[in-house]
C-alpha positions, 0 to 999 in steps of 0.5 A: 769098622775094620774087616778081616778081608779088606785091603790094608797097609803096613807103611807103604805095603798094601795087603789084601787082608789082615792075616799074616803068616808069622815066622817060624824056623822052617829048617828047609834051606841048604846046609849053607843057608841057600834057598831050596825048592822045598822052601819056595814050595812051602811058603808059596803054599801058605801064600796060595792059602790066602794070607795077606803077608808071608813072613819067612823064618829066622834068617841070620844076618851074620854067619855068627848069628846062625842058631842051627843048621838049614836056616835061610841065610841073608848075610852075603850078597850071594844070597840075593838070587835065592831070595829073589827066587823065594820072592817070585814063588810067593808072588806067583802064589798071590802073596807078599813076602817079608824076610825076617832078619835075626841074630841068635846071639847067645841062644845058639843050638848047634854052633858051626866050627869057629862060630864067635858067640856073643851076648850082652855079657858073658854068661857061659855058666848059664848057656850050653855054649859059652859066649863073650860079651859083645863089644861096642864094635860088635854091636855096630857090626850087628846093626850094619849086618841087619841093614845090609840084610834088609837091603838084600831083601829089597834088591831080591824083590821082597816086600818088607823086612822084619827085625826079630827082637823076640824069643830070647835071641840077640836083640831080645837078650839086650831087651831083657833085664834078666839077660842083660847086665851091662853097665854101659849105654846098652844096659840098665834102663829100658832106653839103654836096653832097647838101644841096640834094637833101635840102632838096628832099625836105623841101620835098616832105614840107612841101607834099605831106604825110608820107604821100605816096609819095616816090621819088628817082632818083640816079646810082650814078656820073657816069662822068666824071673826078672825078664822083660815085662809087658810095661817095658815091652810097650815102652820098647815098642814105642821106641822102635816106632820112633826109630822108624818101624812101620808095624810091631808084632807081639809074641812072648817067651824066651829060649831061656825061660822055663816056658820055652815059648808061650806062643807054642803052648801045648793044648787047645783052649776049650773056650774061645775067650781063652784062645788069645795068649796076650790079649790083656797085655797088648792093650798097653801097646795099642794104647800107645802105638800109632803103627799097626799091631800084629798079634800072634799066639793061640788064635784058632777061631775065625770069630775070635780073629774077627773080634780082635780086629773089629774091637781095635785090639789088634790090626793084623792076625798072625798065625803060625802053627795053624798054617803048618797044619792047614796052609789053606785055612785063611782061604777056607775061612774066606770061602765061608767055612768058619770052622776053627783051625784043625791045629791041636797045638801038640807041637809035633811040627817041631820035630819036622824042622830040618828033616827031609819031610820039611816043616809040616804037621805029622799029626794030620799027615797021618790022618790025611794019609789014612783018609786017602787010603779009605777013599 
């Protein structure tokens, strides 16, 4: 029976336990995407807090793929020394680091001057900023950009690379029938809509090697009318596995959906059985996949995490907001204090992205400050 605190593997990567820090946009890099001491400290603190794998936040693989300011850059060889510094910080704290490579596509929040915004097709009327339909040459370039970013991650000493194909960014846009209206080899059927993501995986293998651990993050659903369904998501996961991906992280929601990101739903479920957002949907994925499944979304209790792994519903437990609120949560659980995460899912942490304070939990920062004053 698998246990949460036991050595386990994703491809060639051996981890100390089954807890993963799921990626989120930290907004802690320099304006040009360079690594900062604050970003190193943030990820090192999470590693020190006991998770087996730390996945860095959204790192654009192309200057044209940047969504907003202060995102960690992975699109130039000049980034390698900074990425190496980040890897050393995480390793020094006892953790392993995966770099999440991403391309925003048409989901750009704050474009830079001259930024060429591409998407599956031109949908300027539906977007804050107009985009143009990506050409076949654009898509070949995107795949190569991901591959080169993965090679940089490997050279820098990162332990793995994750392809971000969720949450309405470029690869997710191609997967979603609500956003992809192409009539060529990249649109229409699920196999066509997944083609770009699979070509990205192949390019990572080409540039970073067949043994470099490779993850992919996909939506279980876009939660928008006509969007990606759980059935198609499971089929896409199988295609990614066949393309060489060693592990699939399942999340949900899109920047284009009315529910902006279900993985960031407000409020704490009253019952443990209501904690896991995608529990029913990912059973399709587990039934079909041979590679490990990483599940993120709403998990707040040790007992729930333990049940998911022991029952075989998930292989790894990915946490995001709970580790913003309490970076030492996993270490606390390992020490025997099995109280649920203190995270109240109020999304106050969103407002700290890109600020001087850096990604943090203002809700508990205020409470901790008051407690320190009274001590």
